MIDODO-705728 format. One record per residue (C-alpha): residue number from 1; residue in one letter; x, y, z. Coordinates in nm, 4 decimals. Layout:
+-----+------+----------+----------+----------+
! pos ! code !       xx !       yy !       zz !
+-----+------+----------+----------+----------+
! NUM !    A !        X !        Y !        Z !
...
+-----+------+----------+----------+----------+
***
This chain:
+-----+------+----------+----------+----------+
! pos ! code !       xx !       yy !       zz !
+-----+------+----------+----------+----------+
!   1 !    M !  10.9424 !   9.8790 !   9.7253 !
!   2 !    D !  11.1728 !   9.8810 !  10.0248 !
!   3 !    V !  10.9483 !   9.6307 !  10.2019 !
!   4 !    A !  10.9705 !   9.3871 !   9.9094 !
!   5 !    A !  11.3466 !   9.4381 !   9.8887 !
!   6 !    D !  11.3793 !   9.3752 !  10.2643 !
!   7 !    K !  11.2095 !   9.0382 !  10.2091 !
!   8 !    Q !  11.4594 !   8.9582 !   9.9304 !
!   9 !    A !  11.2081 !   8.9911 !   9.6463 !
!  10 !    A !  11.3780 !   8.9687 !   9.3080 !
!  11 !    D !  11.3536 !   9.1934 !   9.0020 !
!  12 !    I !  11.1341 !   9.4614 !   9.1598 !
!  13 !    V !  10.9807 !   9.6955 !   8.9039 !
!  14 !    M !  10.7630 !  10.0022 !   8.9508 !
!  15 !    L !  10.5762 !  10.1274 !   8.6440 !
!  16 !    D !  10.3835 !  10.4528 !   8.6169 !
!  17 !    I !  10.0776 !  10.3406 !   8.4207 !
!  18 !    S !   9.8655 !  10.6500 !   8.4837 !
!  19 !    K !   9.8835 !  10.7636 !   8.1217 !
!  20 !    V !   9.7874 !  10.4241 !   7.9748 !
!  21 !    C !   9.5036 !  10.3105 !   8.2035 !
!  22 !    T !   9.2301 !  10.4476 !   8.4267 !
!  23 !    F !   9.2146 !  10.1995 !   8.7135 !
!  24 !    A !   9.5553 !  10.2594 !   8.8759 !
!  25 !    D !   9.8547 !  10.4905 !   8.8700 !
!  26 !    Y !  10.1332 !  10.2431 !   8.9458 !
!  27 !    F !  10.2116 !   9.8751 !   8.9147 !
!  28 !    V !  10.4750 !   9.7198 !   9.1361 !
!  29 !    I !  10.5868 !   9.3803 !   9.0090 !
!  30 !    C !  10.8234 !   9.1521 !   9.1958 !
!  31 !    T !  10.9254 !   8.7889 !   9.2253 !
!  32 !    G !  10.9347 !   8.5633 !   9.5297 !
!  33 !    E !  11.1231 !   8.2371 !   9.4976 !
!  34 !    T !  10.9063 !   8.0268 !   9.7308 !
!  35 !    E !  10.5501 !   8.0186 !   9.8642 !
!  36 !    R !  10.6811 !   8.1162 !  10.2052 !
!  37 !    Q !  10.8648 !   8.4176 !  10.0630 !
!  38 !    I !  10.5597 !   8.5256 !   9.8604 !
!  39 !    D !  10.3499 !   8.5056 !  10.1789 !
!  40 !    A !  10.6067 !   8.7113 !  10.3726 !
!  41 !    I !  10.6241 !   8.9797 !  10.1024 !
!  42 !    T !  10.2436 !   8.9926 !  10.0849 !
!  43 !    K !  10.1986 !   9.0215 !  10.4602 !
!  44 !    D !  10.4660 !   9.2857 !  10.5102 !
!  45 !    L !  10.3472 !   9.5007 !  10.2172 !
!  46 !    D !   9.9898 !   9.4895 !  10.3474 !
!  47 !    E !  10.0999 !   9.5907 !  10.6987 !
!  48 !    A !  10.3386 !   9.8639 !  10.5819 !
!  49 !    L !  10.0945 !  10.0290 !  10.3428 !
!  50 !    K !   9.8093 !  10.0038 !  10.5931 !
!  51 !    S !  10.0229 !  10.1825 !  10.8537 !
!  52 !    D !  10.1033 !  10.4490 !  10.5908 !
!  53 !    G !   9.7317 !  10.5127 !  10.5384 !
!  54 !    A !   9.6801 !  10.2987 !  10.2264 !
!  55 !    P !   9.4509 !  10.0131 !  10.3309 !
!  56 !    L !   9.4197 !   9.7068 !  10.1100 !
!  57 !    K !   9.1098 !   9.7295 !   9.8911 !
!  58 !    R !   9.1295 !   9.3838 !   9.7338 !
!  59 !    R !   9.3472 !   9.0775 !   9.7271 !
!  60 !    E !   9.3531 !   8.8127 !   9.4547 !
!  61 !    G !   9.5480 !   8.4902 !   9.4209 !
!  62 !    A !   9.7507 !   8.2968 !   9.6746 !
!  63 !    A !  10.1140 !   8.2086 !   9.7278 !
!  64 !    N !  10.0510 !   7.8457 !   9.6340 !
!  65 !    S !   9.9174 !   7.9582 !   9.2944 !
!  66 !    G !  10.2371 !   8.1503 !   9.2192 !
!  67 !    W !  10.0689 !   8.4905 !   9.2015 !
!  68 !    V !   9.9246 !   8.7397 !   9.4487 !
!  69 !    L !   9.7706 !   9.0750 !   9.3587 !
!  70 !    L !   9.7334 !   9.3455 !   9.6216 !
!  71 !    D !   9.5122 !   9.6377 !   9.5194 !
!  72 !    F !   9.5747 !   9.9522 !   9.7211 !
!  73 !    G !   9.3774 !  10.1735 !   9.4824 !
!  74 !    P !   9.6296 !  10.3858 !   9.2947 !
!  75 !    V !   9.8996 !  10.1226 !   9.3473 !
!  76 !    I !   9.8591 !   9.7592 !   9.2456 !
!  77 !    V !  10.1246 !   9.5115 !   9.3543 !
!  78 !    H !  10.1851 !   9.1835 !   9.1708 !
!  79 !    I !  10.3947 !   8.9229 !   9.3499 !
!  80 !    F !  10.4868 !   8.6304 !   9.1270 !
!  81 !    A !  10.6722 !   8.3031 !   9.1499 !
!  82 !    P !  10.9410 !   8.2921 !   8.8759 !
!  83 !    E !  10.7492 !   8.0618 !   8.6404 !
!  84 !    E !  10.4291 !   8.2666 !   8.6576 !
!  85 !    R !  10.6163 !   8.5937 !   8.6067 !
!  86 !    D !  10.7796 !   8.4531 !   8.2951 !
!  87 !    Y !  10.4428 !   8.3293 !   8.1701 !
!  88 !    Y !  10.2374 !   8.6473 !   8.2249 !
!  89 !    Q !  10.5137 !   8.8963 !   8.1332 !
!  90 !    L !  10.3353 !   9.1970 !   8.2841 !
!  91 !    D !  10.6502 !   9.4049 !   8.2377 !
!  92 !    L !  10.6130 !   9.3579 !   7.8614 !
!  93 !    L !  10.2328 !   9.3847 !   7.8581 !
!  94 !    W !  10.2489 !   9.7243 !   8.0323 !
!  95 !    S !  10.5639 !   9.8450 !   7.8552 !
!  96 !    K !  10.3862 !  10.1641 !   7.7446 !
!  97 !    G !  10.3978 !  10.2663 !   8.1093 !
!  98 !    T !  10.6985 !  10.4600 !   8.2360 !
!  99 !    L !  10.9627 !  10.2702 !   8.4291 !
! 100 !    V !  11.0026 !  10.4501 !   8.7617 !
! 101 !    V !  11.2547 !  10.2152 !   8.9203 !
! 102 !    R !  11.3946 !   9.8660 !   8.8796 !
! 103 !    I !  11.5787 !   9.6821 !   9.1547 !
! 104 !    E !  11.7400 !   9.3642 !   9.0284 !
+-----+------+----------+----------+----------+
***
């Protein structure tokens, strides 16, 4: 979360979803305002988690699509452009999860 905040990601949310799904323990959801910012957040999160012993298992999407998913196993990170975040509303979809932290 600190890495995303360092790259000026907006509305960073971490949800504990371990009690409502079987494929992950946490979702981190954040917003990048531009393609360049989404790319920077993506790159820095990948590098930071890899150096902490959590290698990237799968990546979906691209900055130019307005959404990137980084799957680190127990933690899945969603990086959205504002329009896509409003459209998909993952915060609402996974509202049965427990809010761990929100950085606005």
